[in-house]
N, C-alpha and C positions, 0 to 999 in steps of 0.2 A: 059325310062319308057314311056309306052303308057297308056293313061287314056281315059275312056268314060265319057262324061258329062251326065247330066240327060236327055238330048234330044237325046242321042245316037250318037252325033257328036263327032268324035275323036279329041283329043288334044294331042299334043306332049309336053312333059315336060322334061327339062334337068337340071341336078344338076350342080351347080358351083363346079368345082373340085379344082381349084387353085385360091387363092385371092392374089392380088398384092398391096394392099393399107395399111394394118395395121400390126403392130408388132404381132408376133406370140402369145404373152401372151393375147392379146385382141382377136385375131382370134380364139384361142382355145376355148374360151367361146362360140362364135357363132357356131363353128364346133360341139361342144358337144351338145349344146342346140337345133340346128336346122338341122344339117347334119349328125347325128349319128356318129360324130367323123371323118367323111371322108373328110372334107375340109382341104386342105393343104395350106401352106403359101410359096410363092415364096422366094427363097434364097436372092434376092435383098432387100426385106423388112423385112425379118424374125427377125432381131435384130436391126432394125433402130430405133433410138431415135430422139426426137425433135431436140436435139443439133446438129445432123448431117445435118440438113437442113441449107443451107447457110444463109438465112435471119434471122434465130434464132442466129447463130454465130455472125452475124453482129450486132444484137441488144445487144448481150452480150458484145461485144467489146466496143460498144458505151455507155453502161450503167455503172453507178458508182458501182452498186452492181453486178458485174460480177459473183460472187460466187453464188448468187441466181439464175441467169440464167443458170449457169452450172449445178446446182443441179436439177432445173426443167427440163432442157434440157436432162438430162440423164434418165429421167423417160420415160417409154413406155406409161404410162397413168397418167393423172393428173385430179383428181376429185375436184371440188370446190363446196361446198354447198352454193347455193344462196337463200335458203329458208329464208324468212323474210327480204330480201334485196330490196324489192319493185321493183323486176324485173319480170314483168308479161308478159305472152305471148300475142301476137297480132295475130288475124286471118284475113287473107286477103280475098278478094271477092271469090277467088277460093277455100277457105277452108284450105289453107296452114297456118301452125303455125310458128311463128318466135319470137325471143326474143332478142331485140337489146341490152339490158343490158348484157346478157350473151355473145353475140357476141363481145361486147366491151372488156369483160374480156379476151376472147380467143385471141383477137388481141393484147393485151398487153403482152401475154406470147408466142405467136407463130409468 
């Protein structure tokens, strides 16, 4: 696709065709919402779950509640509502936002 900006200077824009990072269930939302359904998921990650990651398996093996890790690990997406948990975003000097409390929750599950 070729676009002209307001000054008449050309810009080249390319659409991502294949994504290699997320489970197909998650990628399909992005594909439908932003890529007119044209984004594809690579076969290597299409059905990957958290439990297939070695460090998640190691945590499950070392944890007393292995069943919990196995259940969570089989999910392609895990949503945790942190509203009202006193986990507020911080903004750094560059304007980037981060939330250490939410990052800590992620690190306990992944």
